[in-house]
Biopython code that builds the backbone (N, CA, C, O; Angstrom):
import numpy as np
from Bio.PDB.StructureBuilder import StructureBuilder

atoms = [
    (1, "MET", "N", (-15.432, 1.548, -0.838)),
    (1, "MET", "CA", (-14.906, 0.353, -2.236)),
    (1, "MET", "C", (-15.630, -1.203, -0.500)),
    (1, "MET", "O", (-15.771, -1.302, 0.719)),
    (2, "ARG", "N", (-15.773, -1.847, -1.619)),
    (2, "ARG", "CA", (-16.496, -3.446, -0.787)),
    (2, "ARG", "C", (-15.809, -3.695, -0.301)),
    (2, "ARG", "O", (-14.675, -3.249, -0.481)),
    (3, "MET", "N", (-16.075, -4.429, 0.465)),
    (3, "MET", "CA", (-14.530, -6.049, 1.103)),
    (3, "MET", "C", (-15.483, -6.863, 1.019)),
    (3, "MET", "O", (-15.406, -7.824, 1.784)),
    (4, "ASP", "N", (-16.480, -6.802, 0.257)),
    (4, "ASP", "CA", (-16.967, -8.371, 0.106)),
    (4, "ASP", "C", (-16.801, -8.719, -0.853)),
    (4, "ASP", "O", (-17.259, -9.846, -1.042)),
    (5, "THR", "N", (-15.936, -7.923, -2.308)),
    (5, "THR", "CA", (-16.144, -8.878, -4.118)),
    (5, "THR", "C", (-14.260, -8.794, -4.095)),
    (5, "THR", "O", (-13.516, -7.835, -3.889)),
    (6, "HIS", "N", (-13.915, -10.474, -4.452)),
    (6, "HIS", "CA", (-13.128, -10.513, -4.614)),
    (6, "HIS", "C", (-11.890, -11.109, -3.484)),
    (6, "HIS", "O", (-10.903, -11.798, -3.744)),
    (7, "VAL", "N", (-12.376, -10.539, -2.101)),
    (7, "VAL", "CA", (-11.749, -10.829, -0.746)),
    (7, "VAL", "C", (-11.862, -12.437, -0.321)),
    (7, "VAL", "O", (-12.545, -13.114, -1.089)),
    (8, "SER", "N", (-11.364, -13.007, 0.629)),
    (8, "SER", "CA", (-11.401, -14.212, 0.872)),
    (8, "SER", "C", (-11.773, -13.632, 2.240)),
    (8, "SER", "O", (-11.905, -12.421, 2.418)),
    (9, "PRO", "N", (-11.909, -14.392, 3.030)),
    (9, "PRO", "CA", (-12.088, -14.399, 4.602)),
    (9, "PRO", "C", (-10.165, -14.169, 5.107)),
    (9, "PRO", "O", (-9.640, -13.527, 6.016)),
    (10, "GLU", "N", (-9.828, -14.688, 4.451)),
    (10, "GLU", "CA", (-7.771, -14.851, 5.504)),
    (10, "GLU", "C", (-7.352, -13.391, 5.443)),
    (10, "GLU", "O", (-6.732, -12.765, 6.302)),
    (11, "GLN", "N", (-7.852, -12.923, 4.151)),
    (11, "GLN", "CA", (-7.282, -11.771, 3.658)),
    (11, "GLN", "C", (-8.018, -10.775, 4.200)),
    (11, "GLN", "O", (-7.257, -9.810, 4.270)),
    (12, "ILE", "N", (-9.576, -10.343, 4.817)),
    (12, "ILE", "CA", (-10.273, -9.872, 5.706)),
    (12, "ILE", "C", (-9.737, -9.675, 6.764)),
    (12, "ILE", "O", (-9.705, -8.546, 7.252)),
    (13, "ASP", "N", (-9.010, -11.101, 7.556)),
    (13, "ASP", "CA", (-8.928, -11.110, 8.550)),
    (13, "ASP", "C", (-6.862, -10.350, 8.637)),
    (13, "ASP", "O", (-6.343, -9.682, 9.531)),
    (14, "LYS", "N", (-6.475, -10.677, 7.795)),
    (14, "LYS", "CA", (-5.214, -9.802, 7.256)),
    (14, "LYS", "C", (-5.877, -8.488, 7.768)),
    (14, "LYS", "O", (-5.506, -8.222, 8.911)),
    (15, "ILE", "N", (-6.651, -7.700, 7.301)),
    (15, "ILE", "CA", (-6.653, -6.824, 7.508)),
    (15, "ILE", "C", (-7.047, -5.455, 8.202)),
    (15, "ILE", "O", (-6.716, -4.275, 8.082)),
    (16, "LEU", "N", (-8.322, -6.540, 9.353)),
    (16, "LEU", "CA", (-8.091, -6.457, 10.195)),
    (16, "LEU", "C", (-7.394, -6.381, 12.028)),
    (16, "LEU", "O", (-7.589, -5.842, 13.117)),
    (17, "ASN", "N", (-6.351, -7.518, 11.194)),
    (17, "ASN", "CA", (-5.219, -8.286, 11.738)),
    (17, "ASN", "C", (-4.252, -6.437, 12.316)),
    (17, "ASN", "O", (-4.037, -5.963, 13.431)),
    (18, "ARG", "N", (-4.005, -6.043, 11.221)),
    (18, "ARG", "CA", (-3.908, -4.848, 11.299)),
    (18, "ARG", "C", (-3.715, -3.712, 11.152)),
    (18, "ARG", "O", (-2.742, -2.968, 11.030)),
    (19, "LEU", "N", (-5.376, -3.600, 11.187)),
    (19, "LEU", "CA", (-5.812, -2.521, 11.954)),
    (19, "LEU", "C", (-5.968, -2.858, 13.766)),
    (19, "LEU", "O", (-6.634, -2.211, 14.575)),
    (20, "ARG", "N", (-5.170, -3.997, 14.005)),
    (20, "ARG", "CA", (-6.092, -4.167, 16.007)),
    (20, "ARG", "C", (-4.211, -3.614, 16.164)),
    (20, "ARG", "O", (-3.840, -3.085, 17.212)),
    (21, "ARG", "N", (-3.113, -3.866, 14.863)),
    (21, "ARG", "CA", (-2.291, -3.367, 16.201)),
    (21, "ARG", "C", (-2.230, -1.902, 15.715)),
    (21, "ARG", "O", (-1.643, -1.120, 16.463)),
    (22, "VAL", "N", (-2.637, -1.526, 14.821)),
    (22, "VAL", "CA", (-2.843, 0.096, 14.617)),
    (22, "VAL", "C", (-3.060, 0.749, 15.712)),
    (22, "VAL", "O", (-2.438, 1.584, 16.368)),
    (23, "GLU", "N", (-4.812, -0.186, 15.853)),
    (23, "GLU", "CA", (-4.879, 1.023, 17.349)),
    (23, "GLU", "C", (-4.352, 0.525, 18.810)),
    (23, "GLU", "O", (-4.680, 0.989, 19.902)),
    (24, "GLY", "N", (-3.607, -0.356, 18.588)),
    (24, "GLY", "CA", (-2.674, -1.157, 20.063)),
    (24, "GLY", "C", (-1.393, 0.473, 19.503)),
    (24, "GLY", "O", (-1.287, 1.272, 20.434)),
    (25, "GLN", "N", (-0.958, 0.690, 18.819)),
    (25, "GLN", "CA", (-0.122, 1.500, 18.335)),
    (25, "GLN", "C", (-0.358, 2.700, 19.233)),
    (25, "GLN", "O", (0.414, 3.225, 20.036)),
    (26, "ALA", "N", (-2.011, 3.113, 18.806)),
    (26, "ALA", "CA", (-2.326, 4.797, 19.136)),
    (26, "ALA", "C", (-2.431, 4.855, 20.345)),
    (26, "ALA", "O", (-2.036, 5.905, 20.853)),
    (27, "ARG", "N", (-3.056, 3.656, 21.377)),
    (27, "ARG", "CA", (-2.957, 3.391, 22.427)),
    (27, "ARG", "C", (-1.429, 3.600, 22.809)),
    (27, "ARG", "O", (-1.154, 4.753, 23.140)),
    (28, "GLY", "N", (-0.625, 2.891, 22.816)),
    (28, "GLY", "CA", (0.295, 3.291, 22.940)),
    (28, "GLY", "C", (0.984, 4.882, 23.533)),
    (28, "GLY", "O", (1.387, 5.370, 24.589)),
    (29, "LEU", "N", (0.769, 5.338, 21.839)),
    (29, "LEU", "CA", (1.561, 6.568, 22.323)),
    (29, "LEU", "C", (0.139, 7.779, 23.306)),
    (29, "LEU", "O", (0.171, 8.886, 23.845)),
    (30, "GLN", "N", (-1.061, 6.568, 23.028)),
    (30, "GLN", "CA", (-1.419, 7.868, 24.529)),
    (30, "GLN", "C", (-0.607, 7.917, 25.508)),
    (30, "GLN", "O", (0.024, 8.900, 25.897)),
    (31, "ARG", "N", (-0.605, 6.446, 26.088)),
    (31, "ARG", "CA", (0.303, 5.924, 27.499)),
    (31, "ARG", "C", (0.913, 6.479, 27.594)),
    (31, "ARG", "O", (1.052, 6.932, 28.730)),
    (32, "MET", "N", (2.330, 7.218, 25.929)),
    (32, "MET", "CA", (3.567, 7.604, 25.910)),
    (32, "MET", "C", (3.685, 8.853, 26.335)),
    (32, "MET", "O", (4.734, 9.361, 26.732)),
    (33, "ILE", "N", (2.294, 9.546, 26.243)),
    (33, "ILE", "CA", (2.045, 10.507, 26.408)),
    (33, "ILE", "C", (1.388, 11.330, 27.839)),
    (33, "ILE", "O", (1.633, 12.481, 28.199)),
    (34, "GLU", "N", (0.559, 10.398, 28.440)),
    (34, "GLU", "CA", (-0.100, 10.729, 29.724)),
    (34, "GLU", "C", (1.171, 10.460, 30.900)),
    (34, "GLU", "O", (1.074, 11.117, 31.937)),
    (35, "GLU", "N", (3.022, 8.978, 30.681)),
    (35, "GLU", "CA", (3.609, 8.997, 31.223)),
    (35, "GLU", "C", (5.076, 9.880, 30.738)),
    (35, "GLU", "O", (6.167, 9.341, 30.924)),
    (36, "GLY", "N", (4.996, 11.152, 30.161)),
    (36, "GLY", "CA", (5.743, 12.662, 29.911)),
    (36, "GLY", "C", (6.496, 11.394, 29.161)),
    (36, "GLY", "O", (6.451, 10.626, 30.121)),
    (37, "ARG", "N", (7.018, 10.791, 28.342)),
    (37, "ARG", "CA", (7.656, 9.637, 28.172)),
    (37, "ARG", "C", (8.428, 11.314, 27.040)),
    (37, "ARG", "O", (7.807, 12.377, 27.041)),
    (38, "SER", "N", (9.525, 11.175, 26.382)),
    (38, "SER", "CA", (10.803, 11.978, 25.137)),
    (38, "SER", "C", (9.380, 12.151, 24.571)),
    (38, "SER", "O", (8.324, 11.528, 24.462)),
    (39, "CYS", "N", (10.130, 13.761, 24.165)),
    (39, "CYS", "CA", (9.506, 13.616, 22.184)),
    (39, "CYS", "C", (9.855, 12.525, 21.193)),
    (39, "CYS", "O", (9.138, 11.838, 20.466)),
    (40, "GLU", "N", (11.645, 12.583, 21.443)),
    (40, "GLU", "CA", (11.766, 11.430, 20.107)),
    (40, "GLU", "C", (11.242, 9.686, 20.806)),
    (40, "GLU", "O", (10.927, 8.555, 20.436)),
    (41, "GLU", "N", (11.354, 10.149, 21.480)),
    (41, "GLU", "CA", (10.716, 8.524, 21.411)),
    (41, "GLU", "C", (9.155, 8.969, 21.117)),
    (41, "GLU", "O", (8.949, 8.514, 19.991)),
    (42, "ILE", "N", (8.265, 9.457, 21.445)),
    (42, "ILE", "CA", (6.486, 9.507, 21.393)),
    (42, "ILE", "C", (6.657, 9.565, 19.543)),
    (42, "ILE", "O", (5.939, 8.783, 18.920)),
    (43, "LEU", "N", (7.966, 10.847, 18.435)),
    (43, "LEU", "CA", (7.489, 10.678, 17.974)),
    (43, "LEU", "C", (8.351, 9.446, 16.929)),
    (43, "LEU", "O", (8.668, 9.713, 15.770)),
    (44, "THR", "N", (8.606, 8.252, 17.509)),
    (44, "THR", "CA", (9.097, 7.615, 16.261)),
    (44, "THR", "C", (7.803, 6.737, 16.774)),
    (44, "THR", "O", (6.891, 6.550, 15.969)),
    (45, "GLN", "N", (7.751, 6.433, 17.524)),
    (45, "GLN", "CA", (6.445, 5.177, 17.623)),
    (45, "GLN", "C", (5.002, 5.725, 17.145)),
    (45, "GLN", "O", (4.077, 4.945, 16.915)),
    (46, "LEU", "N", (4.838, 7.624, 16.968)),
    (46, "LEU", "CA", (4.552, 8.014, 15.708)),
    (46, "LEU", "C", (4.693, 7.386, 14.921)),
    (46, "LEU", "O", (3.959, 6.398, 14.910)),
    (47, "SER", "N", (5.661, 7.532, 13.820)),
    (47, "SER", "CA", (6.510, 7.452, 12.550)),
    (47, "SER", "C", (5.630, 6.210, 12.557)),
    (47, "SER", "O", (4.602, 6.089, 11.892)),
    (48, "ALA", "N", (6.204, 5.195, 13.477)),
    (48, "ALA", "CA", (5.666, 3.446, 13.166)),
    (48, "ALA", "C", (4.318, 3.398, 12.994)),
    (48, "ALA", "O", (3.953, 2.764, 12.004)),
    (49, "THR", "N", (3.089, 4.109, 13.984)),
    (49, "THR", "CA", (1.974, 4.108, 14.210)),
    (49, "THR", "C", (2.014, 4.438, 12.603)),
    (49, "THR", "O", (2.378, 3.471, 11.933)),
    (50, "ARG", "N", (1.808, 5.235, 12.107)),
    (50, "ARG", "CA", (1.459, 6.177, 10.784)),
    (50, "ARG", "C", (1.901, 5.035, 9.760)),
    (50, "ARG", "O", (0.984, 4.420, 9.216)),
    (51, "ALA", "N", (3.196, 4.696, 9.449)),
    (51, "ALA", "CA", (3.480, 3.808, 8.994)),
    (51, "ALA", "C", (2.900, 2.056, 8.902)),
    (51, "ALA", "O", (3.514, 1.286, 8.163)),
    (52, "ALA", "N", (2.161, 1.752, 9.399)),
    (52, "ALA", "CA", (1.747, 0.554, 10.296)),
    (52, "ALA", "C", (0.080, 1.127, 9.116)),
    (52, "ALA", "O", (-0.311, 0.085, 8.591)),
    (53, "LEU", "N", (-0.504, 1.893, 8.823)),
    (53, "LEU", "CA", (-1.659, 2.842, 8.866)),
    (53, "LEU", "C", (-1.644, 2.783, 7.490)),
    (53, "LEU", "O", (-2.647, 2.434, 6.866)),
    (54, "ASP", "N", (0.123, 3.303, 6.573)),
    (54, "ASP", "CA", (-0.130, 3.291, 5.763)),
    (54, "ASP", "C", (0.403, 1.918, 4.696)),
    (54, "ASP", "O", (0.788, 1.927, 3.526)),
    (55, "ARG", "N", (0.248, 0.935, 5.561)),
    (55, "ARG", "CA", (0.173, -0.311, 5.110)),
    (55, "ARG", "C", (-0.245, -1.036, 4.338)),
    (55, "ARG", "O", (-0.031, -1.832, 3.424)),
    (56, "VAL", "N", (-1.043, -0.455, 5.065)),
    (56, "VAL", "CA", (-3.159, -0.853, 5.378)),
    (56, "VAL", "C", (-3.636, -0.236, 3.957)),
    (56, "VAL", "O", (-4.258, -0.715, 3.009)),
    (57, "GLY", "N", (-3.176, 0.804, 4.174)),
    (57, "GLY", "CA", (-3.229, 1.744, 3.248)),
    (57, "GLY", "C", (-3.389, 1.059, 1.173)),
    (57, "GLY", "O", (-4.231, 0.888, 0.292)),
    (58, "VAL", "N", (-1.660, 0.897, 1.487)),
    (58, "VAL", "CA", (-1.714, 0.317, 0.350)),
    (58, "VAL", "C", (-1.604, -1.085, 0.059)),
    (58, "VAL", "O", (-1.250, -1.586, -1.008)),
    (59, "TYR", "N", (-1.926, -1.632, 1.060)),
    (59, "TYR", "CA", (-3.172, -3.632, 0.943)),
    (59, "TYR", "C", (-3.804, -3.329, 0.025)),
    (59, "TYR", "O", (-3.784, -3.794, -1.114)),
    (60, "LEU", "N", (-4.915, -1.861, 0.815)),
    (60, "LEU", "CA", (-6.634, -2.111, 0.361)),
    (60, "LEU", "C", (-6.686, -1.835, -1.470)),
    (60, "LEU", "O", (-7.301, -2.447, -2.343)),
    (61, "ILE", "N", (-5.329, -0.101, -1.579)),
    (61, "ILE", "CA", (-5.202, 0.510, -2.480)),
    (61, "ILE", "C", (-5.218, -0.763, -3.490)),
    (61, "ILE", "O", (-5.847, -0.856, -4.544)),
    (62, "THR", "N", (-4.179, -1.921, -2.759)),
    (62, "THR", "CA", (-3.904, -2.696, -4.625)),
    (62, "THR", "C", (-4.887, -3.712, -4.543)),
    (62, "THR", "O", (-5.054, -4.135, -5.687)),
    (63, "HIS", "N", (-5.397, -4.127, -3.983)),
    (63, "HIS", "CA", (-6.872, -4.859, -4.092)),
    (63, "HIS", "C", (-7.561, -4.340, -4.554)),
    (63, "HIS", "O", (-8.350, -5.128, -5.074)),
    (64, "LYS", "N", (-8.030, -2.555, -4.878)),
    (64, "LYS", "CA", (-8.837, -1.949, -5.550)),
    (64, "LYS", "C", (-8.433, -1.844, -6.849)),
    (64, "LYS", "O", (-9.144, -1.805, -7.853)),
    (65, "VAL", "N", (-7.088, -1.795, -6.754)),
    (65, "VAL", "CA", (-6.555, -1.644, -8.489)),
    (65, "VAL", "C", (-7.149, -2.801, -9.027)),
    (65, "VAL", "O", (-8.117, -2.844, -9.787)),
    (66, "ARG", "N", (-6.140, -4.237, -8.326)),
    (66, "ARG", "CA", (-6.139, -6.154, -9.013)),
    (66, "ARG", "C", (-8.553, -5.215, -9.850)),
    (66, "ARG", "O", (-8.987, -5.216, -11.002)),
    (67, "GLU", "N", (-9.413, -4.554, -8.215)),
    (67, "GLU", "CA", (-9.813, -5.942, -8.706)),
    (67, "GLU", "C", (-10.782, -4.560, -9.306)),
    (67, "GLU", "O", (-11.982, -4.629, -9.044)),
    (68, "CYS", "N", (-10.377, -3.526, -9.963)),
    (68, "CYS", "CA", (-10.767, -2.437, -11.036)),
    (68, "CYS", "C", (-10.170, -3.417, -12.144)),
    (68, "CYS", "O", (-10.970, -3.459, -13.078)),
    (69, "LEU", "N", (-9.295, -4.047, -12.330)),
    (69, "LEU", "CA", (-8.587, -4.521, -13.848)),
    (69, "LEU", "C", (-9.717, -6.317, -14.217)),
    (69, "LEU", "O", (-10.223, -6.829, -15.216)),
    (70, "LEU", "N", (-9.643, -6.579, -13.106)),
    (70, "LEU", "CA", (-10.393, -8.308, -12.746)),
    (70, "LEU", "C", (-11.462, -8.147, -13.318)),
    (70, "LEU", "O", (-11.861, -9.006, -14.105)),
    (71, "GLU", "N", (-12.381, -6.697, -12.993)),
    (71, "GLU", "CA", (-13.822, -6.892, -13.131)),
    (71, "GLU", "C", (-14.067, -6.741, -14.876)),
    (71, "GLU", "O", (-14.999, -7.374, -15.371)),
    (72, "GLU", "N", (-13.366, -6.055, -15.577)),
    (72, "GLU", "CA", (-13.285, -5.536, -17.578)),
    (72, "GLU", "C", (-12.847, -6.734, -17.581)),
    (72, "GLU", "O", (-11.936, -7.333, -17.008)),
    (73, "GLU", "N", (-14.069, -7.118, -18.713)),
    (73, "GLU", "CA", (-13.988, -8.282, -19.329)),
    (73, "GLU", "C", (-12.407, -9.153, -20.638)),
    (73, "GLU", "O", (-12.198, -10.201, -21.249)),
    (74, "GLU", "N", (-11.476, -7.273, -20.288)),
    (74, "GLU", "CA", (-10.310, -7.133, -21.355)),
    (74, "GLU", "C", (-9.813, -6.274, -20.041)),
    (74, "GLU", "O", (-10.330, -5.270, -19.553)),
    (75, "ALA", "N", (-8.675, -6.977, -19.644)),
    (75, "ALA", "CA", (-7.912, -5.917, -18.770)),
    (75, "ALA", "C", (-7.145, -4.934, -19.261)),
    (75, "ALA", "O", (-6.185, -4.251, -18.904)),
    (76, "SER", "N", (-7.947, -5.080, -20.311)),
    (76, "SER", "CA", (-6.317, -4.011, -20.006)),
    (76, "SER", "C", (-6.750, -2.972, -20.854)),
    (76, "SER", "O", (-6.104, -2.452, -21.764)),
    (77, "SER", "N", (-8.150, -2.652, -20.402)),
    (77, "SER", "CA", (-9.129, -1.887, -21.480)),
    (77, "SER", "C", (-9.123, -0.584, -20.701)),
    (77, "SER", "O", (-9.079, -0.582, -19.471)),
    (78, "GLU", "N", (-9.184, 0.973, -21.723)),
    (78, "GLU", "CA", (-8.869, 2.260, -20.629)),
    (78, "GLU", "C", (-9.617, 3.030, -19.879)),
    (78, "GLU", "O", (-9.571, 4.215, -19.547)),
    (79, "ALA", "N", (-10.667, 1.697, -19.566)),
    (79, "ALA", "CA", (-12.037, 2.505, -18.704)),
    (79, "ALA", "C", (-11.390, 1.462, -16.790)),
    (79, "ALA", "O", (-11.569, 1.746, -15.605)),
    (80, "ALA", "N", (-10.842, 0.586, -17.322)),
    (80, "ALA", "CA", (-10.671, -0.302, -16.273)),
    (80, "ALA", "C", (-9.227, 0.182, -15.289)),
    (80, "ALA", "O", (-9.011, 0.325, -14.086)),
    (81, "ILE", "N", (-8.294, 0.352, -16.772)),
    (81, "ILE", "CA", (-6.973, 1.443, -16.394)),
    (81, "ILE", "C", (-7.539, 3.212, -15.768)),
    (81, "ILE", "O", (-7.215, 4.205, -15.116)),
    (82, "GLU", "N", (-7.721, 3.100, -15.909)),
    (82, "GLU", "CA", (-8.759, 4.659, -15.770)),
    (82, "GLU", "C", (-9.346, 5.012, -14.068)),
    (82, "GLU", "O", (-8.929, 6.032, -13.519)),
    (83, "ARG", "N", (-10.145, 4.249, -13.469)),
    (83, "ARG", "CA", (-10.356, 3.880, -12.627)),
    (83, "ARG", "C", (-9.807, 2.656, -11.451)),
    (83, "ARG", "O", (-10.430, 2.325, -10.442)),
    (84, "ALA", "N", (-8.483, 2.118, -11.903)),
    (84, "ALA", "CA", (-8.030, 2.089, -10.836)),
    (84, "ALA", "C", (-6.892, 3.042, -10.670)),
    (84, "ALA", "O", (-6.224, 3.141, -9.640)),
    (85, "LEU", "N", (-6.742, 3.656, -11.640)),
    (85, "LEU", "CA", (-5.188, 5.272, -11.608)),
    (85, "LEU", "C", (-6.575, 6.140, -10.845)),
    (85, "LEU", "O", (-6.101, 7.056, -10.173)),
    (86, "GLU", "N", (-7.928, 6.120, -10.764)),
    (86, "GLU", "CA", (-8.479, 7.522, -9.680)),
    (86, "GLU", "C", (-8.217, 7.354, -8.965)),
    (86, "GLU", "O", (-7.594, 8.215, -8.345)),
    (87, "THR", "N", (-8.497, 5.890, -8.320)),
    (87, "THR", "CA", (-8.708, 4.987, -6.825)),
    (87, "THR", "C", (-7.162, 5.500, -6.508)),
    (87, "THR", "O", (-6.977, 6.211, -5.520)),
    (88, "PHE", "N", (-5.734, 5.013, -7.620)),
    (88, "PHE", "CA", (-4.044, 5.360, -6.970)),
    (88, "PHE", "C", (-4.309, 7.416, -6.653)),
    (88, "PHE", "O", (-3.700, 8.268, -6.005)),
    (89, "LEU", "N", (-5.024, 7.410, -7.169)),
    (89, "LEU", "CA", (-4.819, 8.538, -6.644)),
    (89, "LEU", "C", (-5.280, 9.929, -5.787)),
    (89, "LEU", "O", (-4.949, 11.017, -5.317)),
    (90, "ARG", "N", (-6.305, 8.948, -6.000)),
    (90, "ARG", "CA", (-7.402, 9.632, -5.261)),
    (90, "ARG", "C", (-5.945, 9.454, -3.004)),
    (90, "ARG", "O", (-5.555, 10.261, -2.160)),
    (91, "TYR", "N", (-5.809, 7.831, -3.247)),
    (91, "TYR", "CA", (-5.300, 7.582, -1.988)),
    (91, "TYR", "C", (-4.052, 8.208, -1.553)),
    (91, "TYR", "O", (-3.686, 8.655, -0.466)),
    (92, "ALA", "N", (-3.366, 8.094, -2.984)),
    (92, "ALA", "CA", (-1.855, 9.206, -2.815)),
    (92, "ALA", "C", (-2.226, 10.545, -2.579)),
    (92, "ALA", "O", (-1.267, 11.202, -2.174)),
    (93, "GLN", "N", (-3.508, 11.331, -2.712)),
    (93, "GLN", "CA", (-3.886, 12.799, -2.886)),
    (93, "GLN", "C", (-4.033, 12.573, -1.721)),
    (93, "GLN", "O", (-3.525, 13.628, -1.343)),
    (94, "CYS", "N", (-4.290, 12.105, -0.857)),
    (94, "CYS", "CA", (-5.193, 11.792, 0.898)),
    (94, "CYS", "C", (-3.614, 11.835, 1.467)),
    (94, "CYS", "O", (-3.370, 12.761, 2.241)),
    (95, "LEU", "N", (-2.540, 10.923, 1.153)),
    (95, "LEU", "CA", (-0.975, 10.771, 1.390)),
    (95, "LEU", "C", (-1.024, 12.276, 2.269)),
    (95, "LEU", "O", (-1.271, 12.658, 3.412)),
    (96, "ASN", "N", (-0.644, 12.815, 1.019)),
    (96, "ASN", "CA", (-0.083, 13.622, 0.569)),
    (96, "ASN", "C", (-0.443, 15.156, 0.930)),
    (96, "ASN", "O", (0.274, 16.156, 0.917)),
    (97, "SER", "N", (-2.356, 14.923, 1.390)),
    (97, "SER", "CA", (-2.609, 16.359, 2.444)),
    (97, "SER", "C", (-2.851, 15.651, 3.703)),
    (97, "SER", "O", (-3.759, 16.138, 4.377)),
    (98, "SER", "N", (-2.404, 14.869, 4.070)),
    (98, "SER", "CA", (-2.299, 14.496, 6.042)),
    (98, "SER", "C", (-0.381, 14.860, 6.001)),
    (98, "SER", "O", (0.310, 14.153, 6.735)),
    (99, "GLY", "N", (-0.114, 15.270, 5.674)),
    (99, "GLY", "CA", (1.552, 15.216, 6.158)),
    (99, "GLY", "C", (1.270, 16.756, 7.120)),
    (99, "GLY", "O", (1.945, 16.955, 8.130)),
    (100, "GLY", "N", (0.292, 17.684, 6.697)),
    (100, "GLY", "CA", (0.594, 19.303, 7.136)),
    (100, "GLY", "C", (0.006, 19.131, 8.311)),
    (100, "GLY", "O", (-0.759, 18.227, 8.647)),
    (101, "ALA", "N", (0.552, 20.401, 9.169)),
    (101, "ALA", "CA", (0.343, 20.742, 11.217)),
    (101, "ALA", "C", (-1.448, 20.993, 11.282)),
    (101, "ALA", "O", (-2.034, 22.056, 11.082)),
    (102, "GLU", "N", (-1.738, 20.351, 11.447)),
    (102, "GLU", "CA", (-3.053, 20.888, 12.793)),
    (102, "GLU", "C", (-3.057, 21.366, 13.485)),
    (102, "GLU", "O", (-2.405, 20.721, 14.305)),
    (103, "SER", "N", (-3.579, 22.822, 14.204)),
    (103, "SER", "CA", (-3.872, 23.405, 14.908)),
    (103, "SER", "C", (-5.245, 23.424, 15.409)),
    (103, "SER", "O", (-6.315, 23.217, 14.837)),
    (104, "ASP", "N", (-4.793, 23.888, 17.292)),
    (104, "ASP", "CA", (-6.894, 23.140, 17.237)),
    (104, "ASP", "C", (-6.252, 24.478, 18.565)),
    (104, "ASP", "O", (-7.027, 24.932, 19.407)),
]
sb = StructureBuilder()
sb.init_structure("model")
sb.init_model(0)
sb.init_chain("A")
sb.init_seg("    ")
for serial, (resi, resn, name, xyz) in enumerate(atoms, 1):
    if name == "N":
        sb.init_residue(resn, " ", resi, " ")
    sb.init_atom(name, np.array(xyz, "f"), 0.0, 1.0, " ", f" {name:<3s}", serial, name[0])
structure = sb.get_structure()
């Protein structure tokens, strides 16, 4: 998705601020691990970080769905609805596949 269509500078600032907060939370997680904090504390922070990142994703997917529908001359056109649903399903699939454990 290109962020230059139908997005105000305020919306871009909002997205970037949210991502900066997520970045800060990720750094906080690194510090917690380095400091030897308890698993419960780390997992709580990890959950909050993931939820914040998911909120960014939901914000972006909402924007994309709206963009797909507004780009069509008739918002209820089947092509616009199909594009919006495809975008949503790709994001939902990404959320579902990220829940698995990785082995290093």
